[in-house]
C-alpha positions as CSV (number, residue, x, y, z in Angstrom):
1,M,0.9,8.2,14.1
2,I,-2.8,8.1,15.2
3,S,-3.6,9.4,11.7
4,R,-1.9,6.7,10.1
5,F,-3.5,4.2,12.3
6,L,-7.0,5.3,11.4
7,R,-6.2,5.8,7.7
8,S,-5.0,2.0,7.6
9,V,-8.1,0.8,9.0
10,A,-10.2,2.6,6.4
11,Q,-8.0,1.5,3.3
12,A,-7.7,-2.1,4.6
13,S,-11.5,-2.6,4.9
14,L,-11.8,-1.1,1.3
15,T,-9.1,-3.2,0.1
16,I,-11.1,-6.3,0.8
17,L,-14.6,-4.8,0.1
18,V,-14.2,-3.0,-3.3
19,P,-12.8,-5.9,-5.7
20,I,-15.3,-8.4,-4.4
21,Y,-18.1,-5.8,-4.5
22,L,-17.2,-5.1,-8.1
23,S,-17.2,-8.7,-8.9
24,K,-20.7,-9.2,-7.3
25,L,-22.0,-6.2,-9.5
26,G,-21.2,-8.6,-12.6
27,L,-17.8,-7.0,-13.5
28,S,-15.2,-9.4,-15.2
29,G,-11.6,-9.7,-14.1
30,V,-10.3,-7.7,-16.7
31,Q,-12.8,-4.8,-15.7
32,I,-11.9,-4.9,-12.2
33,G,-8.0,-5.0,-13.1
34,F,-8.5,-2.0,-15.4
35,A,-10.3,-0.1,-12.6
36,F,-7.2,-0.8,-10.3
37,T,-4.8,0.1,-13.2
38,L,-6.6,3.3,-13.5
39,S,-6.3,3.8,-9.6
40,V,-2.5,3.5,-9.9
41,I,-2.2,6.1,-13.0
42,V,-4.4,8.5,-10.9
43,G,-2.0,7.7,-7.8
44,I,1.0,8.5,-10.2
45,I,-0.5,12.0,-11.0
46,F,-1.3,12.5,-7.1
47,S,2.2,11.6,-6.2
48,I,3.8,14.1,-8.5
49,G,1.8,16.8,-6.9
50,V,2.1,15.6,-3.4
51,G,5.9,15.4,-3.5
52,F,6.5,19.1,-4.9
53,F,3.7,20.8,-3.2
54,A,4.4,19.3,0.2
55,D,7.9,20.3,0.3
56,K,7.3,23.8,-1.0
57,Y,4.0,24.6,0.9
58,G,3.6,22.2,3.5
59,R,3.3,18.4,4.2
60,K,0.3,18.7,6.6
61,L,-1.7,20.7,4.1
62,V,-1.3,17.9,1.5
63,I,-2.4,15.2,3.9
64,L,-5.5,17.2,4.6
65,I,-6.3,17.6,1.0
66,M,-5.8,13.9,0.2
67,T,-8.1,13.0,3.1
68,V,-10.9,15.0,1.5
69,V,-10.2,13.3,-1.9
70,N,-10.2,9.9,-0.1
71,S,-13.7,10.7,1.4
72,L,-15.1,11.8,-1.9
73,S,-14.3,8.5,-3.5
74,V,-16.0,6.5,-0.7
75,I,-19.2,8.7,-1.1
76,G,-19.2,7.6,-4.8
77,F,-20.0,4.1,-4.1
78,F,-23.4,5.2,-2.5
79,L,-24.3,7.2,-5.6
80,T,-23.9,4.5,-8.4
81,T,-23.4,1.0,-9.6
82,S,-22.5,1.9,-13.1
83,Y,-19.0,0.9,-14.3
84,I,-17.8,4.2,-15.7
85,P,-18.4,6.3,-12.6
86,L,-17.2,3.5,-10.3
87,M,-14.0,3.3,-12.2
88,L,-13.6,7.1,-11.3
89,F,-14.4,6.8,-7.7
90,V,-12.0,3.7,-7.3
91,S,-9.1,5.5,-9.2
92,I,-9.4,8.7,-6.9
93,G,-9.4,6.6,-3.9
94,T,-6.1,5.1,-5.1
95,I,-7.2,1.7,-3.2
96,R,-4.2,-0.5,-3.4
97,G,-3.5,-1.7,0.2
98,G,-4.1,-1.2,3.8
99,G,-0.7,0.5,5.3
100,G,0.8,2.3,2.8
101,G,-0.8,5.8,3.6
102,G,-2.1,6.2,-0.1
103,A,-0.9,9.2,-2.1
104,A,-0.4,10.9,1.2
105,G,2.3,8.6,2.3
106,A,5.1,10.8,1.0
107,A,4.2,13.7,2.9
108,Q,3.4,11.5,6.1
109,Q,7.0,10.0,5.9
110,A,8.6,13.5,5.5
111,L,6.6,14.8,8.4
112,I,7.6,12.1,10.5
113,A,11.5,12.2,9.4
114,E,11.2,15.9,10.3
115,S,10.4,15.0,14.0
116,A,12.7,12.4,14.5
117,D,16.6,12.4,15.4
118,S,18.5,10.6,12.8
119,K,20.0,8.0,15.3
120,F,16.4,7.1,16.1
121,R,15.0,7.1,12.5
122,N,14.8,3.3,12.0
123,E,13.0,2.8,15.4
124,V,10.5,5.6,14.5
125,F,9.6,4.4,11.0
126,G,9.3,0.9,12.5
127,T,6.8,2.2,15.0
128,F,5.0,4.1,12.0
129,S,4.8,1.0,10.2
130,F,3.6,-0.8,13.3
131,F,0.7,1.6,13.5
132,G,-0.1,1.1,9.8
133,A,0.0,-2.8,10.4
134,I,-2.4,-2.7,13.5
135,G,-4.9,-0.3,11.8
136,S,-4.7,-2.6,8.7
137,T,-5.5,-5.6,11.0
138,I,-8.4,-4.0,12.3
139,G,-9.8,-3.1,9.0
140,Y,-9.4,-6.5,7.6
141,A,-11.0,-7.8,10.7
142,L,-14.1,-5.5,10.4
143,T,-14.8,-7.4,6.9
144,I,-15.0,-10.8,8.7
145,A,-18.4,-9.6,10.0
146,L,-19.6,-8.8,6.4
147,P,-22.0,-11.8,6.1
148,Y,-23.5,-11.1,9.5
149,I,-23.9,-7.4,8.8
150,S,-25.7,-8.0,5.3
151,N,-28.3,-10.2,6.8
152,V,-29.4,-7.1,9.0
153,F,-30.2,-5.0,6.0
154,N,-33.3,-5.2,3.8
155,E,-31.2,-4.3,0.7
156,G,-29.6,-7.7,0.5
157,W,-25.9,-8.3,0.1
158,R,-25.1,-4.7,-0.8
159,G,-26.4,-3.4,2.5
160,G,-23.3,-5.0,4.3
161,Y,-20.8,-3.6,2.0
162,L,-22.4,-0.1,2.0
163,F,-22.4,-0.1,5.9
164,L,-18.6,-0.8,6.2
165,M,-18.0,1.6,3.4
166,A,-19.9,4.1,5.4
167,L,-17.6,3.2,8.5
168,A,-14.5,3.8,6.1
169,L,-16.0,7.3,5.4
170,I,-16.3,8.2,8.9
171,I,-12.7,7.2,9.5
172,Y,-11.5,9.3,7.0
173,I,-13.3,12.3,8.2
174,S,-12.1,11.8,11.8
175,T,-8.2,11.6,10.4
176,F,-9.0,15.0,8.7
177,F,-9.8,16.7,12.2
178,I,-6.8,14.8,13.9
179,T,-4.4,16.0,11.3
180,L,-5.4,19.6,12.2
181,L,-4.0,19.1,15.3
182,V,-0.5,18.1,14.0
183,R,2.2,20.7,14.5
184,E,4.5,21.3,11.4
185,N,7.9,23.1,11.7
186,K,7.1,26.4,9.8
187,N,11.0,27.3,9.9
188,R,12.2,24.1,8.1
189,S,14.3,24.2,4.9
190,K,11.9,24.7,1.9
191,R,12.6,24.1,-1.7
192,Q,13.1,27.3,-3.6
193,N,13.7,25.6,-7.0
194,T,11.1,23.4,-8.1
195,F,13.4,21.5,-10.6
196,K,16.5,21.4,-8.4
197,L,16.8,17.9,-6.9
198,S,19.3,15.1,-6.1
199,W,18.7,13.3,-9.6
200,K,21.5,10.8,-9.3
201,L,20.1,9.5,-5.9
202,L,16.5,9.8,-7.1
203,G,17.6,7.6,-10.4
204,K,18.9,4.8,-8.1
205,F,15.7,4.6,-6.0
206,S,13.4,5.0,-9.0
207,L,15.1,2.1,-11.1
208,T,15.1,-0.3,-8.0
209,N,11.3,0.6,-7.3
210,A,10.4,0.4,-11.1
211,V,11.4,-3.3,-11.1
212,N,9.7,-3.8,-7.8
213,G,6.5,-2.3,-9.2
214,L,6.5,-4.6,-12.2
215,G,6.2,-7.3,-9.7
216,T,4.0,-5.9,-7.0
217,G,1.3,-4.9,-9.7
218,F,0.6,-8.6,-10.4
219,F,-0.6,-9.2,-6.7
220,S,-1.3,-5.8,-5.2
221,G,-3.9,-5.9,-2.5
222,P,-7.2,-6.0,-4.3
223,I,-6.1,-8.1,-7.1
224,L,-4.6,-10.6,-4.6
225,V,-8.2,-10.7,-2.9
226,Y,-9.5,-11.3,-6.2
227,W,-6.9,-14.0,-7.0
228,F,-7.9,-15.8,-3.6
229,F,-11.6,-15.4,-4.4
230,V,-11.3,-16.8,-8.0
231,R,-8.5,-19.5,-7.7
232,Y,-10.0,-21.2,-4.3
233,G,-13.4,-20.0,-4.1
234,A,-12.6,-18.2,-0.8
235,S,-15.4,-16.4,0.9
236,V,-14.9,-12.6,2.1
237,D,-14.5,-13.7,5.7
238,F,-11.8,-16.3,5.2
239,I,-9.9,-14.0,3.1
240,S,-10.3,-11.2,5.9
241,I,-8.9,-13.8,8.4
242,I,-6.0,-14.4,6.1
243,Y,-5.3,-10.5,5.8
244,V,-5.8,-10.1,9.7
245,L,-3.1,-12.7,10.5
246,S,-0.9,-11.3,7.9
247,N,-1.0,-8.0,9.4
248,I,-0.4,-9.2,12.8
249,A,2.8,-10.7,11.3
250,R,3.4,-7.4,9.5
251,A,3.2,-5.4,12.8
252,I,5.5,-8.0,14.6
253,S,8.2,-7.7,12.0
254,S,7.8,-3.8,11.7
255,I,8.4,-3.1,15.4
256,S,11.5,-5.5,15.3
257,S,13.0,-4.0,12.0
258,A,15.4,-1.6,13.7
259,R,17.0,-4.4,15.8
260,M,17.6,-6.5,12.6
261,A,18.9,-3.5,11.0
262,K,21.5,-2.9,13.9
263,F,22.5,-6.8,13.6
264,F,22.9,-7.2,9.9
265,G,23.1,-3.6,8.6
266,T,20.0,-1.7,7.0
267,V,20.7,-2.5,3.4
268,K,21.6,-6.2,4.0
269,T,18.2,-6.6,5.8
270,I,16.2,-5.0,3.2
271,V,17.7,-7.2,0.4
272,G,17.6,-10.4,2.4
273,V,14.0,-10.0,3.3
274,R,13.1,-9.2,-0.2
275,I,14.8,-12.4,-1.5
276,I,13.0,-14.6,1.1
277,G,9.7,-12.8,0.0
278,A,10.5,-13.8,-3.6
279,V,10.9,-17.5,-2.5
280,T,7.7,-17.7,-0.9
281,L,5.8,-16.2,-3.4
282,I,7.0,-19.1,-5.5
283,F,5.6,-21.6,-2.9
284,M,2.3,-19.5,-2.7
285,A,1.7,-19.8,-6.5
286,L,2.0,-23.5,-6.5
287,M,-0.1,-24.5,-3.4
288,P,-3.1,-26.8,-4.0
289,T,-5.2,-25.5,-1.1
290,L,-6.2,-22.0,0.3
291,F,-4.7,-22.9,3.8
292,L,-1.4,-23.6,2.3
293,A,-1.3,-20.5,0.1
294,G,-2.4,-18.2,2.9
295,L,0.2,-19.7,5.1
296,F,3.0,-18.8,2.5
297,Y,1.4,-15.3,2.1
298,L,1.7,-14.8,5.9
299,L,5.3,-15.9,5.9
300,R,6.0,-13.5,2.9
301,M,4.1,-10.7,4.9
302,F,6.2,-11.5,7.9
303,F,9.9,-11.1,6.2
304,V,9.0,-8.4,3.6
305,S,7.3,-6.2,6.2
306,T,10.7,-6.1,8.0
307,G,12.2,-4.1,4.9
308,I,9.4,-1.6,4.5
309,P,10.1,0.9,7.3
310,L,13.6,0.4,6.9
311,R,13.5,1.5,3.2
312,Q,11.6,4.5,4.1
313,S,13.8,5.5,6.8
314,F,16.8,4.7,4.5
315,T,15.3,7.0,1.7
316,M,14.6,10.0,4.2
317,G,18.2,9.4,5.5
318,Q,19.8,9.8,2.1
319,A,17.7,12.7,1.0
320,K,18.2,16.3,1.9
321,E,15.7,17.7,4.5
322,E,14.1,20.1,1.9
323,E,13.8,17.3,-0.7
324,R,12.2,14.6,1.6
325,A,8.7,14.3,0.4
326,S,9.6,14.9,-3.3
327,M,12.2,12.1,-3.0
328,A,9.7,9.9,-1.3
329,A,7.1,10.6,-3.9
330,L,9.3,10.7,-6.9
331,S,11.1,7.5,-6.1
332,N,8.0,5.6,-5.9
333,L,6.5,7.2,-9.1
334,P,8.3,4.5,-11.3
335,Q,6.9,1.9,-9.1
336,Q,3.5,3.1,-9.5
337,I,4.0,3.5,-13.2
338,T,5.3,-0.2,-13.8
339,S,2.7,-1.5,-11.3
340,S,-0.2,-0.3,-13.4
341,I,0.6,-3.1,-15.8
342,G,-0.1,-5.8,-13.5
343,P,-3.8,-5.6,-12.4
344,T,-5.2,-5.8,-15.8
345,A,-2.6,-8.4,-16.9
346,S,-3.5,-10.4,-13.9
347,G,-7.1,-10.1,-14.6
348,Y,-6.5,-11.5,-18.2
349,F,-4.5,-14.6,-16.7
350,M,-7.2,-15.3,-14.2
351,D,-10.1,-15.1,-16.8
352,Y,-8.3,-17.6,-18.7
353,S,-7.4,-19.9,-15.8
354,M,-3.6,-19.2,-15.6
355,M,-3.7,-18.9,-12.0
356,E,0.1,-19.4,-11.3
357,A,1.3,-16.9,-13.8
358,P,0.6,-13.6,-12.0
359,I,2.5,-14.6,-8.6
360,L,5.5,-16.4,-10.4
361,I,6.1,-13.6,-12.8
362,A,5.8,-11.2,-9.5
363,A,8.6,-13.4,-7.9
364,V,11.1,-13.0,-10.8
365,F,10.8,-9.2,-10.5
366,Q,11.1,-9.4,-6.8
367,F,14.4,-11.2,-7.2
368,A,15.6,-8.5,-9.7
369,N,14.7,-5.8,-7.1
370,A,16.9,-7.3,-4.6
371,A,19.9,-7.7,-6.8
372,L,19.5,-4.0,-7.9
373,Y,19.2,-2.5,-4.4
374,W,22.2,-4.4,-3.4
375,H,24.2,-3.2,-6.4
376,F,23.3,0.5,-5.8
377,F,23.4,0.9,-1.9
378,K,25.6,-1.9,-0.7
379,K,28.4,0.7,0.0
380,N,26.0,2.7,2.4
381,D,25.2,-0.1,4.8
C-alpha cells in the first residue's frame, strides 16, 4: 500500500509534466501523441512479461524490476532534448496516468489479493485504490508549484520541470527499497504450464477491456492534459488543480466502493458508474469554458473511480490463485492495444481544431463497454 502510494505520487506528477514539457520543446500534437502511443505499445510488451513471469517466479521480483525501468526512464529526461531518444524514455516509463500502478500493476493486484480474505477483497482493493488516489493527488499538487520553482533556477523554464522530475526519480528509488521489505508467500500455488490458463474467462475480460481501451486512449492522462492546454489555453498550475480535485473525488469514491457494491451488487455498480461516466464525457466535450469542462471531469472521476477497485477485485475473485497476475495483465492487454490508437488520433484532431471529437468518440466506446460488461457478467453479481 505504501509503495503504491509513493509510485502514484511520481506517476501523477510526470503525467502533468511530460506532455507540456514536450510541447514547450517544440513538438507537435501528433509527435506527442505518437510518443504516448509508443508508450502504450511498450506497456503491452511489459504486461505480457509481467503476467507470466510474476505468477511463475514471484510478484515482488517483477515490481522491483519495473521500478528500476521507471527510474531509468526519468533519468533520460536529464540526458537529452532530442525527439527520438525522448520517445524511448517516455515509452519505457509507460507514463499514462497517476494511480494505475503502471506495468507493475498486475503484480501488485495479485500480491494484494494473495494477502486478503475473499470476503474482504472489495474493501481491500478499495483501500488500495484510495492510497493510489491520495498519492496521485499529492503528485498533481506538486506541479501546481511549477511556475514558482522555475523562477528559482537559472536554466529558465526547464529548471522547474527537471527539479520535479528529479523528485519523481527519488520517489521511484524509495519504492524499490520499500518493496524489498514486502513478504511474499513462497508456498502459494504456482503455474507450472506457461500456456495453461482459463481462456474463456480471459476472453470475456479481454473483449470488454478492448472496447474500453478504444475509448480511454482518446483521453488518457497526458493526452487529456494536452487537451486542456490546447483547447482552453490552461496553465500547468490550473490543470494541476483540476487533477488534484479529481483525485480527491477518486479517493472518496474508492473508499466507499465496497459499500456501494454491497447495496447494488458488484457488477451492477461497475456497469452503472461506467454509463454515468460516459454521459459526463459528452457534457465535458461540449463545455465552452475550462471551469465547466473541469467540473464535468471531476464528476466523471468521482463516479468511474468507484468501479476501478471493484473491477480489480472482481477479476481477482474470478481468477484461479496461480493465474491472478497473468489474468490481470493479459485481460488488460487488449485494452492497451486498442488504447494505443487514441493518443495519435487525438493529437491529429487537436492539430486540426476538432477539439470535441476525441472526447465524444471516447464516450461512445464507454457506453459499449458498459453494455458488454453487463452481458458477460450479470449472472455473477
